[in-house]
Every structure is written in C-alpha cells, then in structure tokens.
N, CA, C and O atoms as a DFTB+ gen file, in Angstrom:
212 C
 N C O
     1  1     173.378      96.610      95.226
     2  2     174.187      95.055      95.485
     3  2     175.399      95.673      96.604
     4  3     176.089      96.665      96.368
     5  1     175.453      95.071      97.510
     6  2     176.638      95.412      98.358
     7  2     177.452      94.654      97.339
     8  3     177.122      94.199      96.245
     9  1     178.930      94.632      98.165
    10  2     180.166      93.848      97.628
    11  2     180.200      92.417      97.901
    12  3     180.830      91.621      97.206
    13  1     179.376      92.043      99.127
    14  2     179.506      90.613      99.877
    15  2     178.625      89.633      98.723
    16  3     179.103      88.625      98.203
    17  1     177.506      90.066      98.506
    18  2     176.527      89.518      97.464
    19  2     177.209      89.604      96.345
    20  3     177.694      88.572      95.882
    21  1     177.391      90.869      95.669
    22  2     178.490      90.438      94.416
    23  2     179.683      89.663      94.321
    24  3     180.353      89.509      93.300
    25  1     179.933      89.125      95.590
    26  2     181.299      88.529      95.544
    27  2     180.633      87.249      95.236
    28  3     181.002      86.519      94.316
    29  1     179.611      86.981      96.049
    30  2     178.896      85.012      96.297
    31  2     178.217      85.231      95.356
    32  3     177.360      84.353      95.457
    33  1     177.848      86.143      93.960
    34  2     177.189      86.251      92.817
    35  2     178.315      85.521      92.380
    36  3     178.297      84.290      92.371
    37  1     179.495      86.314      91.944
    38  2     180.655      85.515      91.350
    39  2     181.061      84.394      91.520
    40  3     181.119      83.690      90.512
    41  1     181.430      83.887      92.649
    42  2     181.555      82.378      92.853
    43  2     180.526      81.276      92.587
    44  3     180.621      80.090      92.273
    45  1     179.413      82.184      92.853
    46  2     178.816      80.866      92.639
    47  2     178.550      80.690      90.626
    48  3     178.249      79.618      90.100
    49  1     178.727      81.801      89.971
    50  2     178.706      81.565      88.713
    51  2     180.081      80.684      88.271
    52  3     180.045      79.784      87.432
    53  1     181.260      81.097      88.968
    54  2     182.373      80.374      88.652
    55  2     182.515      78.812      88.903
    56  3     183.279      78.035      88.330
    57  1     181.569      78.541      89.925
    58  2     181.488      77.312      90.522
    59  2     180.756      76.628      89.374
    60  3     181.375      75.722      88.816
    61  1     179.112      77.026      88.786
    62  2     178.522      76.664      87.880
    63  2     179.365      76.216      86.705
    64  3     179.337      75.077      86.239
    65  1     180.244      77.381      86.193
    66  2     181.164      77.441      85.039
    67  2     181.952      75.911      85.049
    68  3     182.118      75.187      84.068
    69  1     182.370      75.655      86.410
    70  2     183.682      74.227      86.612
    71  2     182.657      73.372      86.716
    72  3     183.072      72.240      86.466
    73  1     181.488      73.379      86.972
    74  2     180.427      71.861      86.996
    75  2     180.192      71.778      85.229
    76  3     180.859      70.963      84.592
    77  1     179.648      72.274      84.844
    78  2     179.282      73.056      82.999
    79  2     180.695      72.132      82.354
    80  3     180.547      71.019      81.850
    81  1     181.837      72.711      82.460
    82  2     182.707      71.982      81.894
    83  2     183.087      70.499      82.013
    84  3     183.876      69.905      81.279
    85  1     182.390      69.984      83.073
    86  2     182.720      68.268      83.428
    87  2     181.506      67.838      82.880
    88  3     181.619      66.869      82.129
    89  1     180.278      68.320      83.055
    90  2     179.075      67.801      82.762
    91  2     178.623      67.982      81.521
    92  3     178.111      69.097      81.620
    93  1     178.454      67.610      80.334
    94  2     177.732      68.197      79.488
    95  2     176.115      67.162      79.055
    96  3     175.835      66.086      79.584
    97  1     175.453      67.725      78.212
    98  2     174.138      67.267      77.851
    99  2     174.587      65.875      77.425
   100  3     174.055      64.990      78.095
   101  1     175.405      65.465      76.509
   102  2     175.524      64.220      75.926
   103  2     175.692      63.397      76.807
   104  3     175.152      62.294      76.719
   105  1     176.635      63.796      78.074
   106  2     177.339      62.688      79.116
   107  2     176.326      62.033      80.185
   108  3     176.287      60.888      80.634
   109  1     175.280      63.492      80.508
   110  2     174.348      63.411      81.374
   111  2     173.535      62.236      80.966
   112  3     173.541      61.177      81.594
   113  1     172.702      62.498      79.689
   114  2     171.982      61.911      78.617
   115  2     172.705      59.627      78.663
   116  3     172.055      58.592      78.514
   117  1     173.770      59.791      78.855
   118  2     174.124      58.468      78.504
   119  2     174.159      58.250      80.117
   120  3     173.656      57.130      80.198
   121  1     174.416      58.602      81.275
   122  2     174.460      58.117      82.632
   123  2     172.865      57.555      82.593
   124  3     172.617      56.406      82.960
   125  1     172.215      58.119      82.299
   126  2     170.685      58.456      82.271
   127  2     170.198      56.902      82.255
   128  3     169.662      56.097      83.017
   129  1     170.793      56.975      80.702
   130  2     170.339      55.541      79.836
   131  2     170.887      54.441      80.602
   132  3     170.277      53.387      80.777
   133  1     172.233      54.731      81.135
   134  2     172.934      53.301      81.891
   135  2     171.955      53.246      83.253
   136  3     171.761      52.170      83.818
   137  1     171.406      54.388      83.693
   138  2     171.083      54.169      85.040
   139  2     169.295      53.262      84.817
   140  3     168.693      52.357      85.394
   141  1     169.132      53.858      84.058
   142  2     167.683      53.190      83.498
   143  2     167.685      51.448      83.199
   144  3     166.874      50.650      83.669
   145  1     168.910      51.115      82.226
   146  2     168.885      49.756      82.277
   147  2     169.245      49.265      83.445
   148  3     168.962      48.091      83.680
   149  1     169.873      49.969      84.328
   150  2     170.361      49.355      85.580
   151  2     169.025      48.957      86.818
   152  3     168.942      48.096      87.695
   153  1     168.292      49.841      86.444
   154  2     167.354      49.841      87.093
   155  2     166.026      49.222      86.713
   156  3     165.030      49.023      87.408
   157  1     166.301      48.925      85.209
   158  2     165.011      47.529      84.741
   159  2     165.708      46.119      85.039
   160  3     164.964      45.141      85.101
   161  1     167.386      45.906      85.270
   162  2     167.761      44.809      85.501
   163  2     167.263      44.137      86.968
   164  3     166.831      43.037      87.314
   165  1     167.590      45.514      87.681
   166  2     167.439      45.274      89.273
   167  2     166.008      44.871      89.146
   168  3     165.791      43.754      89.615
   169  1     164.844      45.558      88.573
   170  2     163.497      44.589      88.713
   171  2     163.417      43.631      88.158
   172  3     162.842      42.831      88.896
   173  1     163.707      43.114      87.069
   174  2     164.027      41.983      86.827
   175  2     164.684      41.032      87.669
   176  3     164.252      39.914      87.387
   177  1     165.403      40.994      88.433
   178  2     166.166      40.203      89.283
   179  2     165.232      40.204      90.424
   180  3     165.059      39.087      90.912
   181  1     164.353      41.521      91.169
   182  2     163.455      41.171      92.052
   183  2     162.318      40.616      91.806
   184  3     161.739      39.873      92.597
   185  1     161.864      40.968      90.568
   186  2     160.765      39.603      89.965
   187  2     161.181      38.383      90.469
   188  3     160.704      37.733      91.400
   189  1     162.264      38.111      89.643
   190  2     162.599      36.099      89.422
   191  2     162.625      36.249      90.811
   192  3     161.613      35.702      91.247
   193  1     163.501      36.873      92.002
   194  2     163.447      35.810      93.530
   195  2     162.214      36.050      93.809
   196  3     161.805      35.012      94.330
   197  1     161.166      36.995      93.761
   198  2     160.155      37.140      94.502
   199  2     159.120      35.786      93.935
   200  3     158.164      35.305      94.543
   201  1     159.567      35.448      92.826
   202  2     158.401      34.620      91.867
   203  2     158.263      33.227      93.039
   204  3     159.161      33.073      93.867
   205  1     157.178      32.362      93.000
   206  2     157.098      31.236      93.722
   207  2     158.022      30.404      92.699
   208  3     158.194      30.728      91.524
   209  1     158.577      29.303      93.317
   210  2     159.019      27.869      93.093
   211  2     158.209      27.140      92.544
   212  3     158.489      25.961      92.326
C-alpha cells in the first residue's frame, strides 16, 4: 500500500470516529421515531385535505 492510500485511510477513519462521537444508536433511533411520527401526521393531513367536502 502506498503512502497516499494509507493517509487517505487514516483520514477516513478519523472522520468516521468524529461522526460516531455525535451519533449514537439511541440518538439515531429517536430521530427515526420522530421522523416516522411526522410522516404519519403528514399523511393524515393530506388525507383530510383531499377528502371530499
């Protein structure tokens, strides 16, 4: 492996470590739950708006 490739791997590893410091599994699950709730609410609103009067 040449030096440039190794340096790129080190940089990528460092970047992933920084991302993982900010995003843990529980935090991601909470965000996904909130997103699902908002998506469901959007669907309910769309259904209410599109129903005949």
